[in-house]
N, CA, C and O atoms as CSV, one atom per row, in Angstrom:
chain,resi,resn,atom,element,x,y,z
A,1,MET,N,N,0.688,-1.369,0.121
A,1,MET,CA,C,-0.080,0.095,0.013
A,1,MET,C,C,0.950,1.121,0.203
A,1,MET,O,O,1.878,1.149,1.011
A,2,LEU,N,N,0.483,2.244,-1.012
A,2,LEU,CA,C,1.318,3.506,-0.902
A,2,LEU,C,C,1.019,4.410,0.273
A,2,LEU,O,O,-0.007,4.397,0.953
A,3,THR,N,N,2.081,5.202,0.410
A,3,THR,CA,C,1.735,6.023,1.773
A,3,THR,C,C,1.474,7.397,0.727
A,3,THR,O,O,1.817,7.445,-0.454
A,4,GLU,N,N,0.811,8.427,1.457
A,4,GLU,CA,C,0.409,9.634,0.825
A,4,GLU,C,C,1.627,10.384,0.373
A,4,GLU,O,O,1.435,11.209,-0.521
A,5,SER,N,N,2.897,10.237,0.851
A,5,SER,CA,C,3.771,11.147,0.184
A,5,SER,C,C,4.324,10.354,-1.097
A,5,SER,O,O,4.795,10.922,-2.082
A,6,GLU,N,N,4.195,8.898,-0.942
A,6,GLU,CA,C,4.740,8.205,-2.223
A,6,GLU,C,C,3.730,8.325,-3.389
A,6,GLU,O,O,4.058,8.242,-4.572
A,7,LEU,N,N,2.277,8.559,-2.873
A,7,LEU,CA,C,1.077,8.846,-3.914
A,7,LEU,C,C,1.515,10.000,-4.632
A,7,LEU,O,O,1.585,9.925,-5.858
A,8,LEU,N,N,1.829,11.085,-4.027
A,8,LEU,CA,C,2.061,12.411,-4.518
A,8,LEU,C,C,3.446,12.789,-5.298
A,8,LEU,O,O,3.695,13.814,-5.932
A,9,SER,N,N,4.222,11.713,-5.071
A,9,SER,CA,C,5.602,11.919,-5.674
A,9,SER,C,C,5.583,11.152,-7.111
A,9,SER,O,O,6.499,11.306,-7.918
A,10,MET,N,N,4.432,10.291,-7.369
A,10,MET,CA,C,4.390,9.573,-8.681
A,10,MET,C,C,4.618,10.618,-9.658
A,10,MET,O,O,4.510,11.783,-9.274
A,11,PRO,N,N,4.962,10.340,-11.038
A,11,PRO,CA,C,4.774,10.965,-12.082
A,11,PRO,C,C,3.353,11.002,-12.615
A,11,PRO,O,O,2.494,10.126,-12.509
A,12,ALA,N,N,3.265,12.308,-13.269
A,12,ALA,CA,C,1.858,12.587,-13.753
A,12,ALA,C,C,1.430,11.528,-14.788
A,12,ALA,O,O,0.237,11.544,-15.088
A,13,GLU,N,N,2.218,10.609,-15.381
A,13,GLU,CA,C,1.886,9.883,-16.296
A,13,GLU,C,C,1.300,8.433,-15.464
A,13,GLU,O,O,0.631,7.575,-16.041
A,14,ALA,N,N,1.614,8.377,-14.315
A,14,ALA,CA,C,1.111,7.055,-13.358
A,14,ALA,C,C,-0.283,7.578,-12.794
A,14,ALA,O,O,-0.858,6.850,-11.985
A,15,TYR,N,N,-0.816,8.677,-13.128
A,15,TYR,CA,C,-2.222,9.169,-12.510
A,15,TYR,C,C,-3.157,8.144,-12.839
A,15,TYR,O,O,-3.325,7.782,-14.004
A,16,MET,N,N,-3.899,7.557,-11.671
A,16,MET,CA,C,-4.835,6.564,-11.306
A,16,MET,C,C,-4.297,5.230,-11.879
A,16,MET,O,O,-5.165,4.534,-12.405
A,17,ASN,N,N,-3.141,4.776,-11.881
A,17,ASN,CA,C,-2.616,3.764,-12.035
A,17,ASN,C,C,-3.116,2.554,-10.754
A,17,ASN,O,O,-3.626,2.973,-9.715
A,18,ALA,N,N,-2.960,1.470,-10.917
A,18,ALA,CA,C,-3.459,0.359,-10.198
A,18,ALA,C,C,-3.251,0.749,-8.523
A,18,ALA,O,O,-4.112,0.667,-7.647
A,19,ALA,N,N,-2.014,1.140,-8.396
A,19,ALA,CA,C,-1.507,1.434,-7.027
A,19,ALA,C,C,-2.531,2.318,-6.340
A,19,ALA,O,O,-3.181,2.044,-5.331
A,20,GLN,N,N,-2.566,3.671,-7.225
A,20,GLN,CA,C,-3.247,4.831,-6.808
A,20,GLN,C,C,-4.692,4.348,-6.614
A,20,GLN,O,O,-5.313,4.765,-5.636
A,21,LEU,N,N,-5.177,3.635,-7.336
A,21,LEU,CA,C,-6.490,3.239,-7.284
A,21,LEU,C,C,-6.686,2.427,-6.047
A,21,LEU,O,O,-7.684,2.595,-5.346
A,22,ALA,N,N,-5.785,1.573,-5.764
A,22,ALA,CA,C,-5.982,0.795,-4.425
A,22,ALA,C,C,-5.795,1.693,-3.307
A,22,ALA,O,O,-6.457,1.558,-2.278
A,23,PHE,N,N,-4.840,2.695,-3.469
A,23,PHE,CA,C,-4.949,3.551,-2.086
A,23,PHE,C,C,-6.150,4.416,-1.824
A,23,PHE,O,O,-6.584,4.631,-0.692
A,24,PHE,N,N,-6.664,4.899,-2.931
A,24,PHE,CA,C,-8.122,5.587,-2.582
A,24,PHE,C,C,-9.272,4.529,-2.314
A,24,PHE,O,O,-10.257,4.821,-1.635
A,25,GLN,N,N,-9.076,3.214,-2.921
A,25,GLN,CA,C,-10.224,2.346,-2.424
A,25,GLN,C,C,-10.099,2.091,-1.012
A,25,GLN,O,O,-11.086,2.056,-0.276
A,26,HIS,N,N,-8.737,1.882,-0.546
A,26,HIS,CA,C,-8.615,1.584,0.897
A,26,HIS,C,C,-8.982,2.649,1.811
A,26,HIS,O,O,-9.624,2.423,2.836
A,27,LEU,N,N,-8.490,4.093,1.377
A,27,LEU,CA,C,-9.016,5.301,1.996
A,27,LEU,C,C,-10.584,5.411,1.974
A,27,LEU,O,O,-11.163,5.791,2.992
A,28,LEU,N,N,-11.188,5.131,0.995
A,28,LEU,CA,C,-12.784,5.433,1.019
A,28,LEU,C,C,-13.483,4.224,1.867
A,28,LEU,O,O,-14.520,4.393,2.508
A,29,GLU,N,N,-12.714,2.863,1.782
A,29,GLU,CA,C,-13.426,1.912,2.784
A,29,GLU,C,C,-13.259,2.060,4.207
A,29,GLU,O,O,-14.144,1.675,4.971
A,30,LYS,N,N,-11.944,2.713,4.722
A,30,LYS,CA,C,-11.715,3.143,5.952
A,30,LYS,C,C,-12.787,4.073,6.276
A,30,LYS,O,O,-13.469,3.827,7.271
A,31,GLN,N,N,-13.062,5.236,5.491
A,31,GLN,CA,C,-13.909,6.177,5.879
A,31,GLN,C,C,-15.339,5.544,5.963
A,31,GLN,O,O,-15.976,5.807,6.983
A,32,ARG,N,N,-15.832,4.867,5.166
A,32,ARG,CA,C,-16.901,3.914,5.192
A,32,ARG,C,C,-17.162,3.220,6.615
A,32,ARG,O,O,-18.202,3.247,7.273
A,33,GLN,N,N,-16.063,2.652,6.887
A,33,GLN,CA,C,-16.198,1.685,8.167
A,33,GLN,C,C,-16.371,2.754,9.586
A,33,GLN,O,O,-17.121,2.621,10.553
A,34,ALA,N,N,-15.392,3.812,9.286
A,34,ALA,CA,C,-15.567,4.875,10.443
A,34,ALA,C,C,-16.988,5.399,10.581
A,34,ALA,O,O,-17.422,5.582,11.718
A,35,LEU,N,N,-17.767,5.661,9.498
A,35,LEU,CA,C,-19.076,6.185,9.522
A,35,LEU,C,C,-19.945,5.076,10.140
A,35,LEU,O,O,-20.557,5.350,11.172
A,36,HIS,N,N,-20.049,3.896,9.623
A,36,HIS,CA,C,-20.736,3.003,10.139
A,36,HIS,C,C,-20.530,2.538,11.618
A,36,HIS,O,O,-21.486,2.155,12.293
A,37,ASP,N,N,-19.227,2.585,12.108
A,37,ASP,CA,C,-18.950,2.483,13.364
A,37,ASP,C,C,-19.572,3.772,14.287
A,37,ASP,O,O,-20.038,3.677,15.423
A,38,ASN,N,N,-19.451,4.908,13.529
A,38,ASN,CA,C,-20.060,6.032,14.525
A,38,ASN,C,C,-21.637,6.107,14.488
A,38,ASN,O,O,-22.244,6.538,15.468
A,39,MET,N,N,-22.252,5.715,13.427
A,39,MET,CA,C,-23.686,5.577,13.238
A,39,MET,C,C,-24.178,4.659,14.107
A,39,MET,O,O,-25.258,4.892,14.652
A,40,ARG,N,N,-23.457,3.444,14.385
A,40,ARG,CA,C,-23.916,2.525,15.427
A,40,ARG,C,C,-24.035,3.024,16.622
A,40,ARG,O,O,-25.055,2.807,17.277
A,41,LEU,N,N,-22.896,3.861,17.160
A,41,LEU,CA,C,-22.592,4.256,18.388
A,41,LEU,C,C,-23.644,5.408,18.708
A,41,LEU,O,O,-24.158,5.582,19.813
A,42,THR,N,N,-23.886,6.182,17.539
A,42,THR,CA,C,-25.062,7.347,17.650
A,42,THR,C,C,-26.528,6.683,18.061
A,42,THR,O,O,-27.318,7.100,18.907
A,43,SER,N,N,-26.647,5.512,17.194
A,43,SER,CA,C,-27.898,4.898,17.232
A,43,SER,C,C,-28.189,4.390,18.672
A,43,SER,O,O,-29.272,4.590,19.224
A,44,SER,N,N,-27.065,3.662,19.298
A,44,SER,CA,C,-27.243,3.182,20.583
A,44,SER,C,C,-27.428,4.304,21.733
A,44,SER,O,O,-28.170,4.165,22.705
A,45,HIS,N,N,-26.658,5.400,21.472
A,45,HIS,CA,C,-26.540,6.390,22.297
A,45,HIS,C,C,-28.193,7.197,22.347
A,45,HIS,O,O,-28.699,7.670,23.365
A,46,LEU,N,N,-28.705,7.187,21.203
A,46,LEU,CA,C,-30.013,7.755,20.941
A,46,LEU,C,C,-31.063,6.661,21.869
A,46,LEU,O,O,-31.833,7.117,22.714
A,47,HIS,N,N,-30.987,5.500,21.641
A,47,HIS,CA,C,-31.875,4.664,22.424
A,47,HIS,C,C,-31.561,4.496,23.922
A,47,HIS,O,O,-32.384,3.914,24.628
A,48,GLU,N,N,-30.342,5.004,24.482
A,48,GLU,CA,C,-30.224,4.892,25.757
A,48,GLU,C,C,-30.749,6.097,26.673
A,48,GLU,O,O,-30.865,6.006,27.896
A,49,GLN,N,N,-31.056,7.253,25.913
A,49,GLN,CA,C,-31.389,8.313,26.557
A,49,GLN,C,C,-32.825,8.143,27.347
A,49,GLN,O,O,-33.790,7.567,26.843
A,50,GLU,N,N,-32.821,8.651,28.484
A,50,GLU,CA,C,-34.121,8.735,29.509
A,50,GLU,C,C,-34.944,9.767,29.175
A,50,GLU,O,O,-34.503,10.769,28.613
A,51,GLU,N,N,-36.134,9.625,29.470
A,51,GLU,CA,C,-37.075,10.836,29.603
A,51,GLU,C,C,-36.805,11.326,30.997
A,51,GLU,O,O,-36.532,10.585,31.941
A,52,THR,N,N,-36.914,12.766,31.053
A,52,THR,CA,C,-36.789,13.470,32.393
A,52,THR,C,C,-37.923,14.529,32.180
A,52,THR,O,O,-38.308,15.169,31.201
A,53,PRO,N,N,-38.313,14.452,33.531
A,53,PRO,CA,C,-39.853,15.197,33.823
A,53,PRO,C,C,-39.482,16.642,33.709
A,53,PRO,O,O,-40.374,17.370,33.272
A,54,ASP,N,N,-38.189,17.271,34.057
A,54,ASP,CA,C,-37.778,18.587,33.913
A,54,ASP,C,C,-37.843,19.160,32.636
A,54,ASP,O,O,-37.076,18.713,31.782
A,55,PRO,N,N,-38.820,20.305,32.268
A,55,PRO,CA,C,-39.078,20.843,31.058
A,55,PRO,C,C,-37.515,21.432,30.346
A,55,PRO,O,O,-37.229,21.383,29.150
A,56,ALA,N,N,-36.770,21.905,31.306
A,56,ALA,CA,C,-35.445,22.477,30.610
A,56,ALA,C,C,-34.695,21.467,30.360
A,56,ALA,O,O,-34.142,21.587,29.266
A,57,ASP,N,N,-34.375,20.283,31.049
A,57,ASP,CA,C,-33.742,19.118,30.819
A,57,ASP,C,C,-34.108,18.513,29.614
A,57,ASP,O,O,-33.256,18.086,28.834
A,58,ARG,N,N,-35.532,18.428,29.360
A,58,ARG,CA,C,-35.850,17.847,28.243
A,58,ARG,C,C,-35.997,18.428,27.176
A,58,ARG,O,O,-36.145,17.738,26.167
A,59,ALA,N,N,-36.000,19.937,27.073
A,59,ALA,CA,C,-35.804,20.662,26.071
A,59,ALA,C,C,-34.371,20.643,25.449
A,59,ALA,O,O,-34.157,20.816,24.250
A,60,SER,N,N,-33.256,20.377,26.548
A,60,SER,CA,C,-31.984,20.116,26.287
A,60,SER,C,C,-31.575,19.071,25.576
A,60,SER,O,O,-30.713,19.058,24.698
A,61,GLN,N,N,-32.431,17.911,26.115
A,61,GLN,CA,C,-32.120,16.484,25.569
A,61,GLN,C,C,-32.579,16.422,24.241
A,61,GLN,O,O,-32.022,15.708,23.408
A,62,GLU,N,N,-33.680,17.211,23.955
A,62,GLU,CA,C,-34.402,17.078,22.632
A,62,GLU,C,C,-33.479,17.929,21.457
A,62,GLU,O,O,-33.461,17.619,20.266
A,63,GLU,N,N,-32.762,19.002,22.029
A,63,GLU,CA,C,-32.052,19.674,20.938
A,63,GLU,C,C,-30.667,18.842,20.711
A,63,GLU,O,O,-30.083,18.862,19.628
A,64,SER,N,N,-30.222,18.140,21.792
A,64,SER,CA,C,-29.246,17.202,21.385
A,64,SER,C,C,-29.686,15.851,20.480
A,64,SER,O,O,-29.041,15.312,19.581
A,65,HIS,N,N,-30.639,15.589,20.873
A,65,HIS,CA,C,-31.305,14.402,19.733
A,65,HIS,C,C,-31.523,14.830,18.599
A,65,HIS,O,O,-31.543,13.980,17.709
A,66,GLY,N,N,-31.729,16.064,18.271
A,66,GLY,CA,C,-32.024,16.743,16.793
A,66,GLY,C,C,-30.590,16.772,16.333
A,66,GLY,O,O,-30.267,16.272,15.255
A,67,LEU,N,N,-29.797,17.306,17.074
A,67,LEU,CA,C,-28.295,17.537,16.587
A,67,LEU,C,C,-27.910,16.005,15.838
A,67,LEU,O,O,-27.584,15.777,14.673
A,68,GLU,N,N,-28.070,15.172,16.877
A,68,GLU,CA,C,-27.407,13.828,16.354
A,68,GLU,C,C,-28.038,13.318,15.409
A,68,GLU,O,O,-27.349,12.633,14.654
A,69,LEU,N,N,-29.506,13.436,15.088
A,69,LEU,CA,C,-30.263,12.908,14.075
A,69,LEU,C,C,-29.713,13.679,12.791
A,69,LEU,O,O,-29.617,13.115,11.701
A,70,ARG,N,N,-29.357,15.022,13.002
A,70,ARG,CA,C,-29.116,15.999,11.674
A,70,ARG,C,C,-27.614,15.283,11.140
A,70,ARG,O,O,-27.409,15.090,9.942
A,71,THR,N,N,-26.662,14.942,12.151
A,71,THR,CA,C,-25.451,14.349,11.937
A,71,THR,C,C,-25.640,13.028,11.311
A,71,THR,O,O,-25.159,12.810,10.200
A,72,ARG,N,N,-26.264,12.196,11.907
A,72,ARG,CA,C,-26.751,10.934,11.198
A,72,ARG,C,C,-26.909,11.054,9.820
A,72,ARG,O,O,-26.220,10.432,9.012
A,73,GLU,N,N,-27.961,11.981,9.470
A,73,GLU,CA,C,-28.404,12.173,7.969
A,73,GLU,C,C,-27.156,12.584,7.014
A,73,GLU,O,O,-26.902,12.129,5.898
A,74,ARG,N,N,-26.502,13.491,7.695
A,74,ARG,CA,C,-25.263,14.028,7.020
A,74,ARG,C,C,-24.308,12.619,6.781
A,74,ARG,O,O,-23.744,12.463,5.698
A,75,GLU,N,N,-24.195,11.765,7.712
A,75,GLU,CA,C,-23.428,10.596,7.458
A,75,GLU,C,C,-23.906,9.799,6.509
A,75,GLU,O,O,-23.224,9.322,5.601
A,76,ARG,N,N,-25.211,9.605,6.697
A,76,ARG,CA,C,-25.968,8.775,5.563
A,76,ARG,C,C,-25.563,9.151,4.175
A,76,ARG,O,O,-25.181,8.301,3.370
A,77,LYS,N,N,-25.647,10.422,3.894
A,77,LYS,CA,C,-25.324,11.110,2.540
A,77,LYS,C,C,-23.934,11.027,2.093
A,77,LYS,O,O,-23.577,10.891,0.923
A,78,HIS,N,N,-23.124,11.127,3.195
A,78,HIS,CA,C,-21.810,10.705,2.678
A,78,HIS,C,C,-21.378,9.264,2.361
A,78,HIS,O,O,-20.388,8.970,1.692
A,79,LEU,N,N,-22.255,8.388,2.932
A,79,LEU,CA,C,-22.014,6.889,2.964
A,79,LEU,C,C,-22.330,6.610,1.312
A,79,LEU,O,O,-21.742,5.771,0.629
A,80,LYS,N,N,-23.326,7.459,0.877
A,80,LYS,CA,C,-23.826,7.397,-0.635
A,80,LYS,C,C,-22.737,7.942,-1.560
A,80,LYS,O,O,-22.520,7.451,-2.668
A,81,SER,N,N,-22.026,9.033,-1.031
A,81,SER,CA,C,-21.035,9.622,-2.154
A,81,SER,C,C,-19.859,8.444,-1.850
A,81,SER,O,O,-19.370,8.034,-2.902
A,82,ILE,N,N,-19.322,7.837,-0.682
A,82,ILE,CA,C,-18.485,6.903,-0.689
A,82,ILE,C,C,-18.625,5.747,-1.544
A,82,ILE,O,O,-17.707,5.203,-2.158
A,83,ALA,N,N,-20.044,5.358,-1.538
A,83,ALA,CA,C,-20.376,4.150,-2.374
A,83,ALA,C,C,-20.365,4.444,-3.848
A,83,ALA,O,O,-20.121,3.577,-4.687
A,84,ALA,N,N,-20.649,5.749,-4.145
A,84,ALA,CA,C,-20.596,6.066,-5.553
A,84,ALA,C,C,-19.124,6.230,-6.058
A,84,ALA,O,O,-18.878,5.885,-7.214
A,85,ALA,N,N,-18.161,6.717,-5.292
A,85,ALA,CA,C,-16.806,6.787,-5.397
A,85,ALA,C,C,-16.141,5.436,-5.859
A,85,ALA,O,O,-15.394,5.230,-6.815
A,86,LEU,N,N,-16.630,4.572,-4.897
A,86,LEU,CA,C,-16.027,3.102,-5.013
A,86,LEU,C,C,-16.620,2.504,-6.232
A,86,LEU,O,O,-15.964,1.664,-6.848
A,87,LEU,N,N,-17.857,2.874,-6.658
A,87,LEU,CA,C,-18.334,2.455,-7.944
A,87,LEU,C,C,-17.625,2.965,-9.022
A,87,LEU,O,O,-17.379,2.267,-10.005
A,88,ARG,N,N,-17.185,4.420,-8.898
A,88,ARG,CA,C,-16.343,4.941,-10.046
A,88,ARG,C,C,-14.801,4.092,-10.003
A,88,ARG,O,O,-14.344,3.765,-11.099
A,89,ILE,N,N,-14.169,3.811,-9.009
A,89,ILE,CA,C,-13.135,3.009,-8.852
A,89,ILE,C,C,-13.297,1.821,-9.627
A,89,ILE,O,O,-12.421,1.489,-10.426
A,90,ARG,N,N,-14.459,1.073,-9.448
A,90,ARG,CA,C,-14.663,-0.132,-10.251
A,90,ARG,C,C,-14.726,0.108,-11.676
A,90,ARG,O,O,-14.086,-0.617,-12.438
A,91,ASP,N,N,-15.437,1.057,-12.103
A,91,ASP,CA,C,-15.792,1.240,-13.566
A,91,ASP,C,C,-14.689,2.046,-14.171
A,91,ASP,O,O,-14.848,2.280,-15.369
A,92,GLY,N,N,-13.646,2.507,-13.636
A,92,GLY,CA,C,-12.483,3.051,-14.246
A,92,GLY,C,C,-12.597,4.467,-14.349
A,92,GLY,O,O,-11.894,5.053,-15.172
A,93,LEU,N,N,-13.577,5.244,-13.451
A,93,LEU,CA,C,-13.735,6.714,-13.765
A,93,LEU,C,C,-13.385,7.367,-12.807
A,93,LEU,O,O,-13.562,8.584,-12.873
A,94,TYR,N,N,-12.841,6.854,-11.732
A,94,TYR,CA,C,-12.530,7.542,-10.493
A,94,TYR,C,C,-11.234,8.456,-10.769
A,94,TYR,O,O,-10.342,8.006,-11.489
A,95,GLY,N,N,-11.122,9.783,-10.178
A,95,GLY,CA,C,-10.036,10.625,-10.441
A,95,GLY,C,C,-10.293,11.300,-11.678
A,95,GLY,O,O,-9.338,12.009,-11.996
A,96,TYR,N,N,-11.245,11.330,-12.483
A,96,TYR,CA,C,-11.450,12.097,-13.587
A,96,TYR,C,C,-12.837,12.924,-13.316
A,96,TYR,O,O,-13.780,12.436,-12.692
A,97,CYS,N,N,-12.832,14.070,-13.798
A,97,CYS,CA,C,-14.090,15.199,-13.530
A,97,CYS,C,C,-15.200,14.545,-14.522
A,97,CYS,O,O,-15.151,14.192,-15.700
A,98,GLU,N,N,-16.172,14.538,-13.582
A,98,GLU,CA,C,-17.599,14.123,-14.354
A,98,GLU,C,C,-18.089,14.978,-15.467
A,98,GLU,O,O,-18.757,14.508,-16.387
A,99,GLU,N,N,-17.736,16.324,-15.380
A,99,GLU,CA,C,-18.044,17.309,-16.265
A,99,GLU,C,C,-17.072,17.401,-17.424
A,99,GLU,O,O,-17.470,17.176,-18.567
A,100,THR,N,N,-15.914,17.697,-17.193
A,100,THR,CA,C,-15.043,17.768,-18.193
A,100,THR,C,C,-14.265,16.541,-18.447
A,100,THR,O,O,-13.741,16.602,-19.559
A,101,GLY,N,N,-14.022,15.537,-17.866
A,101,GLY,CA,C,-13.125,14.347,-18.166
A,101,GLY,C,C,-11.744,14.687,-17.847
A,101,GLY,O,O,-11.008,13.709,-17.972
A,102,GLU,N,N,-11.233,15.600,-17.529
A,102,GLU,CA,C,-9.987,15.989,-17.190
A,102,GLU,C,C,-9.716,15.320,-15.520
A,102,GLU,O,O,-10.614,15.029,-14.730
A,103,PRO,N,N,-8.327,15.197,-15.298
A,103,PRO,CA,C,-7.977,14.784,-14.247
A,103,PRO,C,C,-8.263,15.564,-12.965
A,103,PRO,O,O,-7.859,16.726,-12.997
A,104,ILE,N,N,-8.905,15.154,-11.789
A,104,ILE,CA,C,-9.114,15.899,-10.718
A,104,ILE,C,C,-7.950,16.493,-10.078
A,104,ILE,O,O,-7.866,17.656,-9.684
A,105,GLY,N,N,-6.908,15.432,-10.001
A,105,GLY,CA,C,-5.766,15.872,-9.219
A,105,GLY,C,C,-5.620,15.079,-7.939
A,105,GLY,O,O,-6.622,14.929,-7.239
A,106,LEU,N,N,-4.494,14.571,-7.581
A,106,LEU,CA,C,-4.200,13.888,-6.477
A,106,LEU,C,C,-4.434,14.826,-5.128
A,106,LEU,O,O,-5.110,14.422,-4.181
A,107,PRO,N,N,-3.853,16.006,-5.154
A,107,PRO,CA,C,-4.134,16.601,-3.793
A,107,PRO,C,C,-5.611,16.871,-3.578
A,107,PRO,O,O,-6.090,16.670,-2.462
A,108,ARG,N,N,-6.396,17.331,-4.619
A,108,ARG,CA,C,-7.787,17.398,-4.348
A,108,ARG,C,C,-8.545,16.033,-3.943
A,108,ARG,O,O,-9.440,16.029,-3.099
A,109,LEU,N,N,-8.116,14.893,-4.609
A,109,LEU,CA,C,-8.690,13.538,-4.220
A,109,LEU,C,C,-8.255,13.292,-2.714
A,109,LEU,O,O,-9.031,12.721,-1.947
A,110,LEU,N,N,-7.134,13.685,-2.340
A,110,LEU,CA,C,-6.810,13.392,-1.054
A,110,LEU,C,C,-7.479,14.198,0.061
A,110,LEU,O,O,-7.581,13.682,1.174
A,111,ALA,N,N,-7.924,15.384,-0.159
A,111,ALA,CA,C,-8.632,16.470,0.481
A,111,ALA,C,C,-9.948,15.942,0.528
A,111,ALA,O,O,-10.513,15.917,1.621
A,112,ARG,N,N,-10.531,15.513,-0.492
A,112,ARG,CA,C,-11.997,15.179,-0.649
A,112,ARG,C,C,-12.124,13.892,-1.683
A,112,ARG,O,O,-12.555,14.078,-2.821
A,113,PRO,N,N,-11.731,12.593,-1.234
A,113,PRO,CA,C,-11.749,11.505,-1.847
A,113,PRO,C,C,-13.084,11.193,-2.698
A,113,PRO,O,O,-13.045,10.421,-3.656
A,114,THR,N,N,-14.229,11.820,-2.304
A,114,THR,CA,C,-15.598,11.435,-2.889
A,114,THR,C,C,-15.852,12.593,-3.947
A,114,THR,O,O,-16.945,12.713,-4.501
A,115,THR,N,N,-14.960,13.295,-4.151
A,115,THR,CA,C,-15.377,14.480,-5.322
A,115,THR,C,C,-15.518,13.891,-6.702
A,115,THR,O,O,-14.848,12.942,-7.109
A,116,LYS,N,N,-16.357,14.469,-7.324
A,116,LYS,CA,C,-16.715,14.085,-8.800
A,116,LYS,C,C,-16.193,15.256,-9.694
A,116,LYS,O,O,-16.109,15.017,-10.899
A,117,LEU,N,N,-15.927,16.171,-9.363
A,117,LEU,CA,C,-15.433,17.605,-10.013
A,117,LEU,C,C,-14.266,18.045,-9.939
A,117,LEU,O,O,-13.783,18.085,-8.808
A,118,CYS,N,N,-13.587,18.429,-10.874
A,118,CYS,CA,C,-12.314,19.132,-10.811
A,118,CYS,C,C,-12.515,20.405,-10.257
A,118,CYS,O,O,-13.642,20.897,-10.208
A,119,LEU,N,N,-11.322,21.093,-9.752
A,119,LEU,CA,C,-11.673,22.345,-9.047
A,119,LEU,C,C,-12.289,23.441,-9.845
A,119,LEU,O,O,-13.042,24.234,-9.279
A,120,GLU,N,N,-12.043,23.540,-11.042
A,120,GLU,CA,C,-12.692,24.614,-12.041
A,120,GLU,C,C,-14.194,24.236,-12.183
A,120,GLU,O,O,-15.045,25.124,-12.124
A,121,ALA,N,N,-14.529,22.946,-12.366
A,121,ALA,CA,C,-15.821,22.608,-12.769
A,121,ALA,C,C,-16.657,22.916,-11.288
A,121,ALA,O,O,-17.758,23.466,-11.279
A,122,GLN,N,N,-16.021,22.516,-10.178
A,122,GLN,CA,C,-16.840,22.504,-8.840
A,122,GLN,C,C,-16.952,24.165,-8.658
A,122,GLN,O,O,-17.973,24.655,-8.175
A,123,GLU,N,N,-16.042,24.830,-8.999
A,123,GLU,CA,C,-16.171,26.620,-8.874
A,123,GLU,C,C,-17.254,27.021,-9.617
A,123,GLU,O,O,-18.000,27.868,-9.125
A,124,ARG,N,N,-17.536,26.470,-10.963
A,124,ARG,CA,C,-18.410,26.851,-11.892
A,124,ARG,C,C,-19.957,26.413,-11.276
A,124,ARG,O,O,-20.972,27.109,-11.303
A,125,HIS,N,N,-19.819,25.213,-10.786
A,125,HIS,CA,C,-20.896,24.836,-10.189
A,125,HIS,C,C,-21.573,25.487,-9.018
A,125,HIS,O,O,-22.785,25.600,-8.835
A,126,GLU,N,N,-20.459,25.949,-8.159
A,126,GLU,CA,C,-20.973,26.799,-7.010
A,126,GLU,C,C,-21.412,28.183,-7.291
A,126,GLU,O,O,-22.226,28.739,-6.553
A,127,ARG,N,N,-20.876,28.787,-8.384
A,127,ARG,CA,C,-21.308,30.174,-8.963
A,127,ARG,C,C,-22.734,29.872,-9.358
A,127,ARG,O,O,-23.556,30.558,-8.750
A,128,ARG,N,N,-23.137,29.168,-10.071
A,128,ARG,CA,C,-24.375,28.947,-10.589
A,128,ARG,C,C,-25.369,28.647,-9.717
A,128,ARG,O,O,-26.525,28.984,-9.974
A,129,GLU,N,N,-24.965,27.804,-8.286
A,129,GLU,CA,C,-25.690,27.730,-7.294
A,129,GLU,C,C,-26.053,29.187,-6.362
A,129,GLU,O,O,-27.109,29.491,-5.807
A,130,ARG,N,N,-25.042,29.765,-6.414
A,130,ARG,CA,C,-25.131,31.185,-6.007
A,130,ARG,C,C,-26.027,32.098,-6.482
A,130,ARG,O,O,-26.830,32.785,-5.851
A,131,GLN,N,N,-25.763,32.028,-7.934
A,131,GLN,CA,C,-26.803,32.812,-8.876
A,131,GLN,C,C,-28.308,32.488,-8.679
A,131,GLN,O,O,-29.167,33.337,-8.444
A,132,PHE,N,N,-28.506,31.240,-8.796
A,132,PHE,CA,C,-30.010,30.827,-8.777
A,132,PHE,C,C,-30.652,30.775,-7.515
A,132,PHE,O,O,-31.879,30.743,-7.413
A,133,ASN,N,N,-29.598,30.762,-6.204
A,133,ASN,CA,C,-30.211,30.705,-5.160
A,133,ASN,C,C,-30.556,32.190,-4.232
A,133,ASN,O,O,-31.087,32.286,-3.125
A,134,HIS,N,N,-30.151,33.023,-4.941
A,134,HIS,CA,C,-30.286,34.532,-4.377
A,134,HIS,C,C,-31.538,35.268,-5.085
A,134,HIS,O,O,-31.815,36.431,-4.794
């Protein structure tokens, strides 16, 4: 298994070779396992909470419960993006921009292994979102 520095020191012609794909597959599978573990912990924590008669304590407990549910929803969405990235690895599309077909780049993939867009395409996408959401 490659280290991050070995990955980054590879020549540009080696982009998305078997070793790099194995590195990102392992990274994504570790993230997926960590999310599953955290979701199990959150689920058991939500079931363990006791009802309290004090309205202030109950409000605090409900706020905490709501925060945990929102976190769990974000984790569920992230699991979907990890599964999609693993499919792109399997299909030979990982590491290339969904919009332009250009390489996304190793530093960007290390920062966000589930990304589907190169930096320029992501910036265009965000500009369009800002224009239409205002």
